[in-house]
C-alpha positions in Angstrom: 0.2 0.4 -0.2 1.3 3.2 -1.0 2.6 5.3 2.3 3.2 1.9 4.2 7.0 2.2 3.7 7.2 5.7 5.5 7.6 5.2 9.1 7.2 8.7 9.9 4.2 9.4 12.1 3.4 12.2 10.4 3.2 10.6 7.1 1.4 7.4 8.4 -1.2 9.5 10.1 -1.6 11.2 6.4 -2.2 7.7 4.6 -4.6 6.9 7.7 -6.8 10.0 7.1 -7.0 9.8 3.6 -8.3 6.1 3.6 -11.3 7.1 6.3 -11.9 10.1 3.9 -12.3 7.9 1.0 -15.1 6.4 3.1 -16.5 9.3 4.3 -15.5 9.4 8.1 -16.5 12.9 9.4 -13.7 13.2 11.7 -11.4 11.1 9.5 -8.2 13.3 11.8 -8.7 12.8 15.0 -10.0 8.9 14.3 -6.7 8.2 12.7 -4.9 10.3 15.3 -6.5 8.3 18.4 -5.8 4.7 16.5 -2.3 5.5 16.2 -2.0 6.9 20.0 -4.2 3.4 21.1 -1.7 1.3 19.3 1.5 3.5 20.8 -0.1 3.7 23.9 0.7 7.5 23.7 -0.7 10.7 25.2 -1.7 13.1 22.9 1.0 15.3 23.7 3.7 12.6 23.1 2.4 12.3 19.6 2.3 16.2 18.6 5.9 16.1 19.7 7.1 13.1 17.9 5.7 13.7 14.5 8.7 13.2 12.7 9.3 9.7 14.7 9.6 6.9 13.2 7.8 3.7 14.2 8.0 -0.1 13.4 6.9 -2.0 10.5 4.9 -4.4 12.4 2.9 -0.7 14.4 2.7 0.6 10.9 1.1 -2.3 9.7 -1.4 -2.5 12.9 -2.3 1.1 12.0 -3.1 0.7 8.4 -5.1 -2.9 9.2 -6.9 -1.1 12.2 -8.1 2.0 9.9 -9.5 -0.8 7.2 -11.4 -1.8 10.0 -12.8 1.6 11.1 -13.1 2.2 7.0 -15.4 -0.5 6.6 -17.6 0.5 9.3 -16.7 -0.9 12.5 -17.0 1.2 15.3 -13.9 3.0 16.9 -14.9 2.6 20.1 -15.0 -1.4 19.4 -11.7 -0.8 18.2 -10.3 0.9 21.0 -12.6 -0.5 23.4 -14.0 2.6 25.6 -16.2 4.5 25.6 -16.5 8.0 27.7 -20.3 8.0 29.5 -20.9 10.5 32.5 -17.2 11.6 32.6 -16.4 7.7 33.1 -14.6 5.5 31.1 -16.4 2.8 30.1 -15.0 -0.9 28.6 -17.2 -1.5 25.4 -17.1 -4.4 22.9 -19.6 -6.3 20.6 -21.6 -8.0 23.6 -22.9 -4.5 24.8 -24.6 -1.6 23.4 -22.1 1.4 22.9 -22.9 4.0 25.5 -24.3 7.5 23.6 -24.7 10.9 25.0 -28.2 11.1 24.5 -28.8 8.6 27.5 -27.0 11.1 30.0 -30.2 12.9 30.0 -31.4 10.3 31.5 -29.3 9.6 34.1 -29.1 13.4 34.9 -33.3 13.3 35.1 -33.0 10.9 37.6 -30.0 12.9 39.2 -32.6 16.5 39.6 -35.2 14.1 41.2 -35.8 14.4 44.9 -35.7 11.0 45.3 -34.6 8.9 49.4 -31.3 9.0 50.4 -31.2 5.4 50.2 -32.8 5.0 47.0 -33.2 1.3 45.7 -32.6 1.4 41.9 -32.8 -1.5 39.5 -31.4 -1.0 35.7 -33.5 -3.1 33.2 -31.0 -3.9 30.5 -27.9 -2.7 31.8 -25.5 -3.6 28.9 -21.9 -1.9 29.6 -23.7 -0.9 32.8 -22.8 2.7 32.3 -26.4 3.9 33.9 -25.4 1.8 36.8 -22.2 2.4 37.1 -22.7 6.6 36.7 -25.7 6.6 39.2 -23.5 4.5 41.8 -20.7 6.6 41.5 -23.0 9.9 41.6 -24.8 8.2 44.6 -22.7 5.7 46.6 -25.7 5.7 49.2 -27.7 4.5 46.6 -28.5 0.8 46.5 -28.3 -0.6 43.0 -28.9 -3.8 40.9 -28.8 -4.2 37.0 -30.3 -6.8 35.0 -29.5 -7.9 31.3 -30.9 -11.1 29.6 -27.3 -11.3 28.2 -24.4 -13.4 30.1 -21.9 -12.0 27.9 -23.3 -8.3 28.5 -23.1 -8.7 32.4 -19.1 -10.2 32.0 -18.9 -6.8 31.0 -20.8 -4.4 33.2 -19.5 -6.4 36.4 -15.9 -5.6 34.4 -16.8 -1.9 34.8 -18.2 -1.9 38.1 -14.8 -3.3 39.4 -13.2 -0.8 37.3 -14.7 1.9 38.9 -15.2 0.5 42.3 -19.2 0.5 43.1 -21.1 -2.2 44.4 -23.8 -3.7 42.3 -25.9 -6.6 42.2 -26.5 -8.0 39.0 -28.8 -10.3 38.0 -29.2 -12.2 34.6 -32.9 -12.4 33.0 -35.8 -11.2 31.1 -36.8 -7.6 32.0 -37.8 -7.6 36.1 -38.7 -11.2 36.2 -35.3 -12.0 38.1 -36.4 -9.3 40.2 -39.8 -10.3 41.1 -38.5 -13.6 43.0 -36.4 -11.3 45.6 -37.4 -9.6 48.1 -36.2 -6.1 46.3 -38.9 -3.3 46.0 -37.4 -0.7 44.1 -37.9 3.1 44.3 -36.9 3.5 41.0 -36.5 1.5 37.8 -34.8 2.7 35.0 -34.1 1.7 31.3 -32.6 2.5 28.4 -34.5 -0.4 26.3 -34.3 -1.6 22.5 -37.0 0.8 20.6 -35.9 0.9 17.0 -38.9 -0.6 14.8 -37.2 -3.9 13.4 -37.4 -2.6 9.8 -35.6 0.4 10.1 -32.4 -1.5 11.4 -31.2 -2.0 8.2 -31.3 1.1 7.2 -29.0 2.5 10.4 -25.4 3.6 10.4 -23.1 0.8 9.2 -21.6 1.6 12.7 -25.0 0.7 14.1 -24.8 -2.7 12.6 -22.3 -4.0 14.6 -23.8 -3.4 17.6 -26.1 -6.4 19.2 -29.4 -6.8 17.5 -31.6 -7.5 20.5 -30.4 -4.7 22.5 -31.2 -2.1 19.5 -34.9 -4.2 18.3 -37.9 -2.9 19.9 -40.6 -5.0 17.8 -42.6 -4.0 14.7 -43.5 -0.1 15.9 -40.4 -0.3 18.6 -42.6 -0.1 21.8 -42.9 -4.0 21.9 -40.3 -3.7 25.3 -42.0 -0.8 26.6 -45.5 -2.9 26.5 -43.7 -5.5 28.8 -41.8 -3.5 31.3 -44.5 -0.8 31.9 -46.2 -3.2 33.6 -43.9 -5.0 35.4 -42.6 -1.6 36.9 -46.0 -1.2 37.8 -46.5 -3.8 39.7 -43.0 -4.1 41.3 -42.6 -0.3 42.4 -43.9 0.5 45.8 -46.0 4.0 46.0 -44.5 7.3 44.9 -41.7 4.7 42.9 -40.3 6.4 39.6 -40.4 4.8 36.3 -37.7 6.4 34.0 -36.8 5.3 30.4 -34.9 6.6 27.5 -37.4 6.6 24.2 -36.5 7.1 20.2 -37.0 10.7 19.2 -40.5 10.3 18.3 -42.0 7.9 21.0 -43.2 10.5 23.4 -46.4 10.3 23.3 -46.6 6.8 23.0 -44.4 5.5 25.7 -46.3 8.7 27.7 -49.9 6.7 26.9 -48.7 3.5 27.8 -47.4 5.0 31.5 -50.9 6.5 31.8 -52.7 3.6 30.6 -51.0 1.4 33.4 -51.7 4.0 36.2 -48.5 6.3 36.1 -49.0 9.7 37.4 -47.0 12.8 37.3 -45.9 11.8 33.4 -43.1 13.9 32.3 -41.3 13.9 28.8 -37.6 15.7 28.6 -36.1 16.5 25.7 -32.2 16.0 24.6 -29.6 18.2 23.2 -31.2 18.5 19.8 -34.6 19.0 21.5 -35.8 15.7 20.8 -37.7 13.7 23.1 -35.7 11.5 25.0 -36.9 10.5 28.4 -40.2 9.9 29.8 -40.8 9.9 33.7 -43.5 8.5 35.7 -44.2 8.0 39.1 -47.0 5.3 41.0 
């Protein structure tokens, strides 16, 4: 490949940028720079001070291989194995959904509420554990449980919880079924469930196609999981218990109606940073 024998950092980055730009990657330069730093385990200042440094043929080939992977749509976060959420670094891999900044709106909405000092929380469909762990870091006095149907996702979440030194009780199971078998009665149930209509999955960005289908697909209209989760949450929550749900940009009214029909009150729809509906909160 042209440029691969030139081992200067500046030339290798330029080659990576050109390849990513060919694929339409918007942040080609920052991504190419990050991938080289990832291989070399360099901080940004080290790279900037050593643009004329030469690196080994082995590192050069690894860099080009990662660039090709990214060029084909493989998510940058899965390549580097990390994604930031609420100011924390989370390990991610193809067994879990990549945490999005939109989901920070859900966490912030929860933190803004007047909840009991020792709030008992259940995070449904925890994935990487981003929501549960962020709450545990910011509210260490809360008692937090997290559930996922995927054993491999729970392995990632458990590793992240140990990395951030928080105590979370993990359960494997479908929605709230495993909690029903315990004596746990939560004050708050939170979830970022699958909410993309099945027929829309194939039209999503290439990067999203690599994420776990089970964590994305919400049935024919995107509401299938809400129809199951909302009644379970209502039956499990105590009086004044709170349900907080992330939703798709056009699902505010539909999810609010589902909550209302089940008996939730004080229903609120919260918008994200792009002024799209993003969170529905209801109180029992």
